[in-house]
N, C-alpha and C positions, 0 to 999 in steps of 0.2 A: 505492500498499501506506499502510495507518496504519499513522505512527512510532509507537516504544512510550512514549516522554515524554507524547504527546498524546492515543496509547491510557489512558495509565495516569489522568490526568487526567479525561477524558471518565467510562469506564467507571466511576470510582468515587466522579465526583459523582453520576454516573445512577445507582449501584447501594445510594449512601445513600440517594436521594431516594425508591427503589420501597421500601429497609424502613423509610424515615419513614413513606410514605405505610401501607404493612399494619398496623405500630404506632399509627396515629392513627385505625386504621378499627376498632380492638379495642373492645367496648362498654364497656371500664371507662375508657377515655380522651377520650370525652365524650359529652354530654347526649343524650338516647335524641331521635334522628330529626333532630340538628343539622347533622352532618357526615356528605356523602355522599361515594361516592370520590371525584368531581370535583374536590369541597372538602380533602379529604383530600391529596389528590393535590397541588394549587394550597397550600395550606400547607404540606405539606413544601418543594417548591421555594424557596419563601420564604423557606424558616427554611433550609436548607442552602446556599441562593444570598446568605443573610445580605440578605433583601430589606426586608420588612416588611408587601410588599402583605398584606391580610387580605381575606377573606371572609365570616369569620365571626368572634366577637369570640372572642378569646384567654383573656381572664377569666372568660367564665362560660360559654360553650359548650364548653368543655375540663375536664375533671376534672384536680385535683392530677396527677395522672401522666399527663396529655395535656401537660399545661404543663412538665414535666419532661422529657416526653418535644422537645417544640419548644425546648429550652432544648439539650439534647443535641444536638440537631441543628443548632442556630444555632453552639454551641461548633464541631461539627466542620465546618463549614461556614467559619467565621471562619478556623481556624486552617489549613485546607486536608486535604483527605481526605490525602494524600501523608505530611503531620507525621503523622498517627494512624498512619498504616501503620510507619511509621521509629519512632513511640514504641512498636509491639506488638516490632517487631524485636529491639528492646532489652529489652523487658521478657523475650522467649524467649531471648535472649542469643544471636540471629544477625545477621550482617552485611548491609545492603541495599547492590544490586548498584549497582556505578557508575551504570547507566542508571538507576534509581532516584535515587540520590545526585544526579544532572544535572536532573533536574526538581525536586528541592527546590529545589538552588541556584540553577536558573530561576524558580525562587517565589520565593526567599526573599533571595539575596545576589549574583548578577548576577558572580560569580567563578569562579576555577578548582574542583574540586570537589575538590580534593587538599587547598585548604589549611583544615586544622585542621576539619573539618566536623563530627565528633560533640561538637567545646566549643561552636561556635557554633549548634548544632544547640541544644544542650541550656539553652540563656544564652536563646534565644528563647523556650523552654517555663516556663523561669523567670522572664522578662520578663511574658509570660502571666499565670501566676500573681500573681506581686507585684503587678501594675497590677490583675487582677480583684480580687482579693483587699481592698486598700485601697479602691478602689471601691464595696464591699460595703460596707465599714469607714465614708465618708462618707455612703453612701446612707442605711442605717441610724439613723446620728446624726440627719441630715436631716430623718425619718421617725419617727421614734422621741416626740417629744414631741405628734403625734397619734395615736399607736400605740394602737390597743384591744386587739390581739394582739401581741405578739412575733412568733410562731413566723411568722404573716404575713406581719408589716413585714420578717423577715430573709428570706424568701422572696421577696419583691415587691424587695428591695435586691441579690439574688445575680442574680433574673432580671434585671433593669432595666441592673447592672453588665456582665454576660456579654452582653447584649442591644448594651448602647453601645460597651463595646470592642469588640465583635466587628464595629459596625457593620449594625446587622440592624434596628433603626427598631421592633421588635417591645415591646409594652406591654399590661403588665392591666391597664390602667385602659381604660374603655369609650371617655374621649375622646383618647388617648392622653394625652400630659402636659400636655394642657391645663387640668386642676384643680389642679394642683398646680406651674403656671406662678410665681405669688406665693411660694414654695418657693425662695429663691436659692440657697440652700445645696445642694441637689437637682439645681437645671439648671445649675449652674455643675460641680459633679461630673461628669454627663451628657456635659458639652461638652470637661471635660479627655478622660475617655475617647472621646470620638470621636473625638478630634483624634490622642491619640496612636495608636488604630487604627487610624484613616488616613494617617498617615506612612508605613508600613512597616516591616516586620520590620528591614530593611536600615537605613534609617534610625534605627531604635531604638537596635539593636544598635550604630550606630555611635557612636551618642549616647554609650551605658553608656562603651561601648571609652575614647574620647576622656574619659569623665570619671575613671574609674579611671586612668588614666594622668595626670589632672591632679594629683590628689588622692590619689593611693596615693604611695608612697616606691619601690615597684618600678618602672621605668621599662621599657615594651616599647620595642624599639632598630625592631621592625619599625613601630611607630604614629607617626605627625608626631600630636603632642597639640595642636599651635598651630591645624589648617587639616583643616575634614571636606571631604570625597572633593566632586567637582563634583555629583554626584548627591544625595548629598545636603543640599548648598547648594542646587541647581535647588527640590526639592522643600519645602524649608523657606523660601525667598524667595518661591513662587510659591503654597506655602496660606498663607503672613500676607498677598500682597496679596488671594487669592480671600476669605479669609475678611472684611479690612477692607473693601475694595472692593464686597463683595457686601452686608454689613451696610447699609454708606453709600450704597448705591443704593436698597436694600429699603426703607430710614427714608425716603429722599426721594420714592419710587414710591407709598409709604402700603403700612399693613399691614393693620388691620380698624379700621372704626368702633369697635368695644368698648374698644379702648385707648385711654385717653383722655389718659392723663399720656405725657410726653417719658419718663420714665426706665423705663416697661413697653414703652413704642413700640421705646427701646432695647436693653431685655434681646429683646423679641422680634426685632427683625431680627438681633443677633448673633445667640442662638439660631439663626435659618432658615437664618442663611448658612454656620451650620456646620453644620448639617443636612442641608442641602440637597444638597451633593455625595455626600454618603456613605449616611447614616445611616438618618432617614424619621424621627424623632422629631418630634411637632407641640407648640407650645405654644399656637398660633393656629388658629382653624379656615381651614384652604387653600381653601376652596370660596367663602371672602367676599373675599379677596384681590383687589384690583385686576386684569386683565389682564395690565399690564403688570409689576406683581409675579410673575405668572405665569409669564412669559416668560423672565425677569431667571433665577428659581430651575428654569426648564428648561435653561437654558444651564449655570447649575452643576451641574445631574442629571448633566449630557451629559458636564461636562467628568468631575467622578466625584474619586477620593482618588488616592493615588500607588500608585506600584508594588510591588507585592509585601505589599501592604496587603491589609483584608479588602472595599477598595471597590471598585466597580465604574469603569462609565465608561471614558472613554478615557484616563483618566491625568494629571495636573499636571506628570509630564514630557513629552507628547506637546502638551499644550497650551500649553507652553515652549517647543519644539523648532517648531511649528510657528509661532507668534507670530515666533519668531525667523530663519526662514527665509523669513516673508513682508515682514522688516524689508529683510534682506539683498536678497531678489528686486528687490525697491520702488528699492534704493538702486543695482541694477548691480552688486554685490558676485557674486561667484565663489565664496568660501565663508560657508558659514555658523559665525555664532559667538554661543553664549552662554556669559557669564561668562568671558568671555578664552580660550575653546576653542575649537578648533571640532570641528563635529559628523562624523561619519565620513559618508562617502554610503548605506553601507549602513542606518543609523541615519536618513537622512530617507527613504530607499526602505520601509525598514518604517513609518515614521510617516506616509507618502503611503499607503500602502496601510492601513493602522488606521481608517484617515478617512474615506477610502472605504468601506468595506465598512461601519462604524457609520453612517455618513450613508445609504448602501443600505438598510441593514435595518429604520433606525426610519423610511426614506422609505414605503416599504413593508407594515410594521407599523400605520402610520397609516391609511394605502389601507383593509389590511385590516381594521381598527378604526372607520372609518367607513362599510362596509359593512355589519357585523355588529353596530356599536351606534348607527351614526349615526338610526338612523330612533327612535329609543327615544325617549322623552318624557323630558325634562330635559338631556338627553347634547349638547353644545354640538362645535362639533370641537376647541375648547382644551381641554374636558376629556378628549377624544381623545389628543390630542398631550402633554399632562402627564402620561397614563398610561402612555402608550407608552414615554417617555423615562425616566420614573421607574423601570419594566421593565427597562430596559436599566441603565440606570444603577445598578441593584441600590439604588435609594434607600429608596422605599416609600413617599414622600408621593403624596396623592391627592384629590383634587376633591370625592372622593366618591358613585364610578361602578364601584368594587372590587367589591362585593356585588351589584351590579346586573347586572355584564356576562353575556351571554351563554354557554352553554357554549363554539360555537365560538372569543369572547373570551377564555374565560379560557383556552383549550387556548394560544392564543398567545400570552397575557401568561407562560405558564408557561414555553415557548420560549425568551423575550426575556429573562426573570431566569436562563434557563440560560445563554442564549449572553453576557447581559452578566457572567457571575461568570467564565467561561473565556475570555469575551476571543472578537471574532469571527475575530482571527486566526490564533488555536489551532485552531478549525474548519473553519476554510479552509485550514488544512495537515493537516486529515486528510481532508476532500474532496476539495482536487487536489491530485495532487504534481507536482512539476515534470517536463517532458520533457528526458529526458539531450539530450545535444549541439546547442548553439547554433547556429541558420540564422541567416545574417543576411542582409535583404531590404535593396531598395535605398527610398534615402529617397523618400516623397512628403510635397509641402509642401503644406498645411490651411492657410487663413487663419484667426486668430481672431481677438478684439478687436471 
């Protein structure tokens, strides 16, 4: 039987995707003959799942109204469908059920649902609004010197600020952010929004809480101002490692022949290291990157962002726990430790299950795409693998084959974006219900290694 929390998430995301598809099919949302029903479904799914893969040009094939619809879909998908449901309930003066609150806490807090739910929920909305408004202000200042029309520049700033914070990767420019790559204030603002959006509401909320505790005269006895939680420290440490390490390796492997100076290469490497795990913006031509760089970016896309964030992938915490478990098993240790804390067996089991499901889905996806797209000219195996992992990680980077996909290929990528946003574990819990009553079978010895 379908559990209520999983049902709320799956039906909520699916319903908004269908609504977005119908809106994007309206005659006044797109240029005549530019957006078919399949392309509208693809765009709506990519926006709600904050992926950024596109089969039509967002800046030219959609009207301003269509672009606003995409912007609203990105915001809805970034914050989560249940967040907007809770917001509407508050506007109507009604209370969420404990079940619904548990879904929100599973998405955002990882705490007991009775712990100051309303205050934390409002703070998340406030953090989102403030961060995006600050992003709009900085992006507008960055674009202002070259602005021909203030209204258009303001809308571009709003669109890219929301897209960056929600880790969506949608851009109004034809070549994504390649043409503005030398506008350093613009790219720095985009990187900052991506990082904040990819840390997760839990960590951002905790950082704000600690900042308030440190700098205000009123001290909260329930909060330790000196130390972040284990979850926050794991997220921050491994986010920094992946950003710096990814940029260094990409820089060594080479970006593109178009970048001649070391400053430009360093800026491009840092930007792609940040955006590869979650957002999908690009300041270089991804299709021209060396194969080694594409492989590294694929690994970063597979890892993704952090839990309770707008990002997809297996998440930084799963990567950290997997690394800690590998280290412990190789050393012959019975306990898995991370930052001087023991990881519970239940968490290890969920991490192992999530990794296996993610690998299985992507292997099947690559096989299907090779069948449907492999015979097409100009599409190699590395393009297919990159596209599949980008969709699963809800990243949105592509070597340039998205708009060339066949109808079956587009439908599979749509399904992959949906699975990547909700998480394969959530869908597995929907499809497979545990059997009651444990049965113990005799042991069987199998040789390994």
